[in-house]
DSSP file (Angstrom, degrees, kcal/mol; ACC not computed):
  #  RESIDUE AA STRUCTURE BP1 BP2  ACC     N-H-->O    O-->H-N    N-H-->O    O-->H-N    TCO  KAPPA ALPHA  PHI   PSI    X-CA   Y-CA   Z-CA
    1    1 A M     >        0   0    0      0, 0.0     4,-2.2     0, 0.0     5,-0.2   0.000 360.0 360.0 360.0 -55.1   -7.1   -4.3  -45.6
    2    2 A R  H  >  +     0   0    0      1,-0.2     4,-2.1     2,-0.2     5,-0.2   0.823 360.0  54.0 -53.1 -39.7  -10.8   -4.3  -46.4
    3    3 A A  H  > S+     0   0    0      2,-0.2     4,-2.8     1,-0.2    -1,-0.2   0.920 109.9  49.6 -64.8 -45.1  -11.8   -4.5  -42.7
    4    4 A T  H  > S+     0   0    0      1,-0.2     4,-3.1     2,-0.2     5,-0.2   0.906 110.2  46.4 -63.0 -45.2   -9.6   -1.5  -42.0
    5    5 A M  H  X S+     0   0    0     -4,-2.2     4,-2.4     2,-0.2    -1,-0.2   0.895 113.6  50.8 -67.1 -37.8  -10.9    0.7  -44.7
    6    6 A T  H  X S+     0   0    0     -4,-2.1     4,-2.9     2,-0.2    -2,-0.2   0.934 112.2  48.4 -60.3 -46.6  -14.6   -0.3  -43.8
    7    7 A T  H  X S+     0   0    0     -4,-2.8     4,-2.1     2,-0.2    -2,-0.2   0.937 111.4  47.6 -57.5 -45.8  -13.9    0.6  -40.1
    8    8 A L  H  X S+     0   0    0     -4,-3.1     4,-2.6     1,-0.2     5,-0.2   0.886 113.1  50.8 -70.2 -33.6  -12.3    3.9  -41.0
    9    9 A F  H  X S+     0   0    0     -4,-2.4     4,-2.8    -5,-0.2    -1,-0.2   0.944 109.5  48.4 -56.2 -47.2  -15.3    4.6  -43.3
   10   10 A V  H  X S+     0   0    0     -4,-2.9     4,-2.0     2,-0.2    -2,-0.2   0.885 112.7  48.6 -64.9 -40.6  -17.8    3.8  -40.6
   11   11 A I  H  X S+     0   0    0     -4,-2.1     4,-2.3     2,-0.2     5,-0.2   0.928 113.4  47.7 -62.2 -49.1  -15.9    6.1  -38.1
   12   12 A A  H  X S+     0   0    0     -4,-2.6     4,-3.2     1,-0.2     5,-0.2   0.953 114.1  47.2 -62.9 -49.6  -15.7    9.1  -40.7
   13   13 A M  H  X S+     0   0    0     -4,-2.8     4,-2.6    -5,-0.2    -1,-0.2   0.849 111.6  50.9 -60.6 -34.9  -19.4    8.7  -41.4
   14   14 A L  H  X S+     0   0    0     -4,-2.0     4,-1.9     2,-0.2    -1,-0.2   0.911 114.7  42.0 -62.4 -46.2  -20.3    8.5  -37.7
   15   15 A I  H  X S+     0   0    0     -4,-2.3     4,-2.6     2,-0.2     5,-0.2   0.943 115.5  50.2 -71.9 -43.6  -18.4   11.7  -37.0
   16   16 A S  H  X S+     0   0    0     -4,-3.2     4,-2.1    -5,-0.2    -2,-0.2   0.950 113.6  45.3 -62.2 -45.8  -19.7   13.5  -40.2
   17   17 A S  H  X S+     0   0    0     -4,-2.6     4,-2.2     2,-0.2    -1,-0.2   0.844 110.7  54.7 -69.6 -30.8  -23.3   12.6  -39.4
   18   18 A T  H  X S+     0   0    0     -4,-1.9     4,-2.4    -5,-0.2    -1,-0.2   0.961 111.7  43.2 -56.5 -50.7  -22.9   13.6  -35.8
   19   19 A Q  H  X S+     0   0    0     -4,-2.6     4,-2.7     1,-0.2    -2,-0.2   0.885 112.9  52.3 -69.7 -36.4  -21.7   17.0  -36.7
   20   20 A T  H  X S+     0   0    0     -4,-2.1     4,-2.0    -5,-0.2    -1,-0.2   0.919 111.5  46.9 -65.0 -44.2  -24.4   17.5  -39.4
   21   21 A F  H  X S+     0   0    0     -4,-2.2     4,-2.7     2,-0.2    -2,-0.2   0.915 110.8  52.2 -65.3 -40.4  -27.1   16.6  -37.0
   22   22 A R  H  X S+     0   0    0     -4,-2.4     4,-2.4     1,-0.2    -2,-0.2   0.947 111.4  47.9 -64.1 -50.4  -25.6   19.0  -34.4
   23   23 A H  H  X S+     0   0    0     -4,-2.7     4,-2.4     2,-0.2    -1,-0.2   0.886 110.9  50.2 -58.5 -40.3  -25.6   21.8  -37.0
   24   24 A I  H  X>S+     0   0    0     -4,-2.0     4,-3.0    -5,-0.2     5,-0.8   0.963 112.1  48.9 -56.3 -53.6  -29.2   21.1  -38.1
   25   25 A Y  I  X>S+     0   0    0     -4,-2.7     5,-2.9     1,-0.2     4,-1.1   0.921 113.2  44.8 -61.7 -47.5  -30.3   21.2  -34.5
   26   26 A V  I  <5S+     0   0    0     -4,-2.4    -1,-0.2     3,-0.2    -2,-0.2   0.824 118.7  42.5 -62.3 -33.8  -28.5   24.5  -33.6
   27   27 A K  I  <5S+     0   0    0     -4,-2.4    -2,-0.2    -5,-0.2    -1,-0.2   0.859 134.1   7.9 -86.1 -32.5  -29.6   26.3  -36.8
   28   28 A W  I  <5S+     0   0    0     -4,-3.0    -3,-0.2    -5,-0.2    -2,-0.1   0.710 129.3  39.5-119.1 -26.6  -33.3   25.2  -37.0
   29   29 A I  I  <<S+     0   0    0     -4,-1.1    -3,-0.2    -5,-0.8    -4,-0.1   0.896  87.7  85.0 -91.0 -47.9  -34.4   23.3  -34.0
   30   30 A Q  S   <S-     0   0    0     -5,-2.9     2,-0.3    -6,-0.2     0, 0.0  -0.318  84.9-114.1 -61.0 135.8  -32.8   25.0  -30.9
   31   31 A P        +     0   0    0      0, 0.0    -1,-0.1     0, 0.0    -2,-0.1  -0.586  33.6 179.5 -72.2 128.0  -35.0   27.9  -29.7
   32   32 A T        +     0   0    0     -2,-0.3     2,-0.2    -3,-0.1    -2,-0.1   0.440  50.0  95.5-117.5   3.5  -33.3   31.2  -30.0
   33   33 A S        -     0   0    0      2,-0.0     2,-0.3     3,-0.0     3,-0.0  -0.604  52.0-170.0 -92.7 155.9  -36.0   33.6  -28.7
   34   34 A S    >   -     0   0    0     -2,-0.2     3,-1.4     1,-0.1     4,-0.2  -0.955  36.6-119.2-142.2 155.7  -36.2   34.8  -25.1
   35   35 A A  G >  S+     0   0    0     -2,-0.3     3,-0.6     1,-0.3    -1,-0.1   0.740 114.9  57.8 -60.2 -28.0  -38.6   36.6  -22.9
   36   36 A L  G >  S+     0   0    0      1,-0.2     3,-1.0     2,-0.1    -1,-0.3   0.282  72.7 100.9 -91.8  10.1  -35.9   39.3  -22.5
   37   37 A D  G X  S+     0   0    0     -3,-1.4     3,-1.3     1,-0.2    -1,-0.2   0.737  74.6  61.6 -60.8 -28.4  -35.7   40.0  -26.2
   38   38 A E  G <  S+     0   0    0     -3,-0.6    -1,-0.2     1,-0.3    -2,-0.1   0.678  99.4  57.9 -75.2 -15.3  -37.9   43.1  -25.7
   39   39 A F  G <  S+     0   0    0     -3,-1.0    -1,-0.3    -4,-0.1    -2,-0.2   0.262  75.1 126.4 -98.0   7.8  -35.2   44.5  -23.4
   40   40 A K    <   -     0   0    0     -3,-1.3     2,-0.1     1,-0.1    -3,-0.0  -0.465  55.8-131.8 -66.6 140.0  -32.4   44.4  -25.9
   41   41 A D     >  -     0   0    0     -2,-0.1     4,-1.8     1,-0.1     3,-0.3  -0.407  22.9-104.1 -86.5 169.6  -30.6   47.7  -26.3
   42   42 A E  H  > S+     0   0    0      1,-0.2     4,-2.7     2,-0.2     5,-0.2   0.867 116.4  59.3 -55.6 -41.7  -29.8   49.3  -29.7
   43   43 A T  H  > S+     0   0    0      1,-0.2     4,-2.4     2,-0.2    -1,-0.2   0.904 105.7  45.9 -60.4 -44.1  -26.2   48.4  -29.4
   44   44 A S  H  > S+     0   0    0     -3,-0.3     4,-2.4     2,-0.2    -1,-0.2   0.881 114.5  48.9 -64.8 -38.4  -26.7   44.7  -29.2
   45   45 A I  H  X S+     0   0    0     -4,-1.8     4,-2.3     2,-0.2    -2,-0.2   0.965 110.8  49.6 -68.8 -45.2  -29.2   44.7  -32.0
   46   46 A K  H  X S+     0   0    0     -4,-2.7     4,-1.2     1,-0.2    -2,-0.2   0.923 111.6  50.4 -49.1 -49.1  -26.8   46.8  -34.2
   47   47 A A  H  < S+     0   0    0     -4,-2.4     3,-0.4    -5,-0.2    -1,-0.2   0.914 112.9  45.5 -60.0 -43.5  -24.0   44.3  -33.4
   48   48 A E  H  < S+     0   0    0     -4,-2.4    -1,-0.2     1,-0.2    -2,-0.2   0.852 115.3  46.1 -65.5 -35.1  -26.2   41.2  -34.3
   49   49 A S  H  < S+     0   0    0     -4,-2.3    -1,-0.2    -5,-0.2     2,-0.2   0.536  87.2 111.3 -94.3  -6.0  -27.5   42.8  -37.5
   50   50 A S     <  -     0   0    0     -4,-1.2     3,-0.0    -3,-0.4    -3,-0.0  -0.470  55.6-153.8 -73.4 137.5  -24.1   44.0  -38.8
   51   51 A K  S    S+     0   0    0     -2,-0.2     2,-0.3     1,-0.1    -1,-0.1   0.769  71.3  11.4 -83.0 -25.8  -22.7   42.3  -41.8
   52   52 A N  S  > S-     0   0    0      1,-0.0     4,-0.9     0, 0.0     3,-0.3  -0.893  77.0-104.7-144.4 172.8  -18.8   42.9  -41.3
   53   53 A I  H  > S+     0   0    0     -2,-0.3     4,-2.5     1,-0.2     5,-0.2   0.792 112.1  67.2 -74.7 -27.4  -16.5   44.1  -38.6
   54   54 A N  H  > S+     0   0    0      1,-0.2     4,-2.0     2,-0.2    -1,-0.2   0.877  96.2  54.1 -73.0 -34.8  -16.0   47.5  -40.3
   55   55 A E  H  > S+     0   0    0     -3,-0.3     4,-1.7     1,-0.2    -1,-0.2   0.890 112.9  44.8 -63.4 -34.8  -19.7   48.6  -39.7
   56   56 A L  H  X S+     0   0    0     -4,-0.9     4,-2.5     2,-0.2     5,-0.3   0.944 109.4  55.0 -70.9 -44.2  -19.2   47.9  -35.9
   57   57 A M  H  X S+     0   0    0     -4,-2.5     4,-2.4     2,-0.2     5,-0.2   0.917 106.7  51.1 -55.3 -43.3  -15.9   49.6  -35.9
   58   58 A V  H  X S+     0   0    0     -4,-2.0     4,-2.1     1,-0.2     3,-0.3   0.981 113.9  44.0 -54.8 -61.2  -17.5   52.8  -37.3
   59   59 A S  H  X S+     0   0    0     -4,-1.7     4,-1.7     1,-0.2    -1,-0.2   0.832 114.3  50.2 -53.5 -36.4  -20.3   52.8  -34.6
   60   60 A Y  H  X S+     0   0    0     -4,-2.5     4,-2.3     2,-0.2    -1,-0.2   0.779 106.9  53.3 -81.1 -29.4  -17.8   52.0  -31.8
   61   61 A R  H  X S+     0   0    0     -4,-2.4     4,-1.8    -3,-0.3    -2,-0.2   0.870 109.4  48.4 -69.7 -34.7  -15.5   54.8  -32.8
   62   62 A E  H  X S+     0   0    0     -4,-2.1     4,-2.4     2,-0.2    -2,-0.2   0.915 112.4  49.6 -65.6 -43.8  -18.3   57.3  -32.7
   63   63 A A  H  X S+     0   0    0     -4,-1.7     4,-2.5     1,-0.2     5,-0.2   0.921 111.0  49.4 -60.7 -48.3  -19.3   55.9  -29.2
   64   64 A K  H  X S+     0   0    0     -4,-2.3     4,-2.6     2,-0.2    -1,-0.2   0.914 110.9  50.2 -60.5 -41.3  -15.6   56.1  -28.0
   65   65 A K  H  X S+     0   0    0     -4,-1.8     4,-2.4     1,-0.2    -1,-0.2   0.914 110.7  49.8 -54.8 -50.2  -15.5   59.8  -29.3
   66   66 A A  H  X S+     0   0    0     -4,-2.4     4,-2.4     2,-0.2    -1,-0.2   0.886 109.9  49.9 -66.1 -39.0  -18.7   60.6  -27.4
   67   67 A V  H  X S+     0   0    0     -4,-2.5     4,-2.5     1,-0.2     5,-0.2   0.959 113.4  46.0 -70.2 -50.7  -17.4   59.0  -24.2
   68   68 A Q  H  X S+     0   0    0     -4,-2.6     4,-1.7    -5,-0.2    -2,-0.2   0.861 111.1  51.1 -63.6 -32.3  -14.1   61.0  -24.3
   69   69 A N  H  X S+     0   0    0     -4,-2.4     4,-2.1     2,-0.2     3,-0.3   0.963 111.1  49.4 -61.4 -55.6  -15.8   64.2  -25.1
   70   70 A Y  H  X S+     0   0    0     -4,-2.4     4,-3.4     1,-0.2     5,-0.3   0.880 111.1  49.4 -45.2 -49.3  -18.1   63.6  -22.2
   71   71 A E  H  X S+     0   0    0     -4,-2.5     4,-1.5     1,-0.2    -1,-0.2   0.819 109.1  53.0 -69.5 -31.5  -15.1   62.8  -19.9
   72   72 A E  H  < S+     0   0    0     -4,-1.7    -1,-0.2    -3,-0.3    -2,-0.2   0.920 115.1  40.6 -69.9 -40.7  -13.3   66.0  -21.0
   73   73 A I  H  < S+     0   0    0     -4,-2.1    -2,-0.2     1,-0.2    -3,-0.2   0.940 130.4  23.3 -68.6 -54.9  -16.2   68.0  -20.2
   74   74 A N  H  < S-     0   0    0     -4,-3.4    -3,-0.2    -5,-0.2    -2,-0.2   0.401 112.6-106.1 -99.6   4.3  -17.4   66.5  -16.9
   75   75 A G     <  -     0   0    0     -4,-1.5    -1,-0.2    -5,-0.3    -2,-0.1   0.046  52.2 -51.0  86.8 155.3  -14.1   64.9  -15.7
   76   76 A K        -     0   0    0     -4,-0.1     3,-0.1     1,-0.1     6,-0.0  -0.301  58.7-122.9 -66.1 145.6  -13.2   61.3  -15.7
   77   77 A M        -     0   0    0      1,-0.2     2,-0.1     2,-0.1     5,-0.1  -0.145  50.9 -60.5 -71.2 175.8  -15.6   58.8  -14.1
   78   78 A D    >>  -     0   0    0      1,-0.1     3,-2.5     3,-0.1     4,-1.0  -0.415  54.1-121.1 -57.2 135.8  -14.7   56.5  -11.3
   79   79 A H  G >4 S+     0   0    0      1,-0.3     3,-1.0     2,-0.2    -1,-0.1   0.858 111.3  64.6 -55.7 -37.5  -11.8   54.2  -12.6
   80   80 A K  G 34 S+     0   0    0      1,-0.3    -1,-0.3     3,-0.0    -2,-0.1   0.793 115.6  27.6 -53.1 -36.2  -13.9   51.2  -11.9
   81   81 A Y  G <4 S+     0   0    0     -3,-2.5    -1,-0.3     2,-0.1    -2,-0.2   0.333  93.8 121.0-111.8   2.9  -16.5   52.4  -14.6
   82   82 A S    <<  -     0   0    0     -3,-1.0     2,-0.5    -4,-1.0    -6,-0.0  -0.399  63.5-119.7 -70.9 142.0  -14.3   54.4  -16.9
   83   83 A Y              0   0    0      1,-0.1    -1,-0.1    -2,-0.1    -6,-0.1  -0.737 360.0 360.0 -83.2 128.6  -13.9   53.5  -20.5
   84   84 A Q              0   0    0     -2,-0.5    -1,-0.1     0, 0.0    -2,-0.0   0.295 360.0 360.0-128.8 360.0  -10.3   52.7  -21.6
């Protein structure tokens, strides 16, 4: 029984330490910057910096209304590119 408990403990610690090292690597060691960062548009920056989904929903509702107004005035775009 003691050998089984020791084996289970070793397996649990192996899994736990592996996940911990993975989380440390992803959070602090893995590079997250890119040469293309200067070309990010306002929408992606706003999405990354939002604190909750409600902030995003407000901005996307405004964008959807703007697209619908544009389509009403100028006619629908090609179906391949239209917003639905």
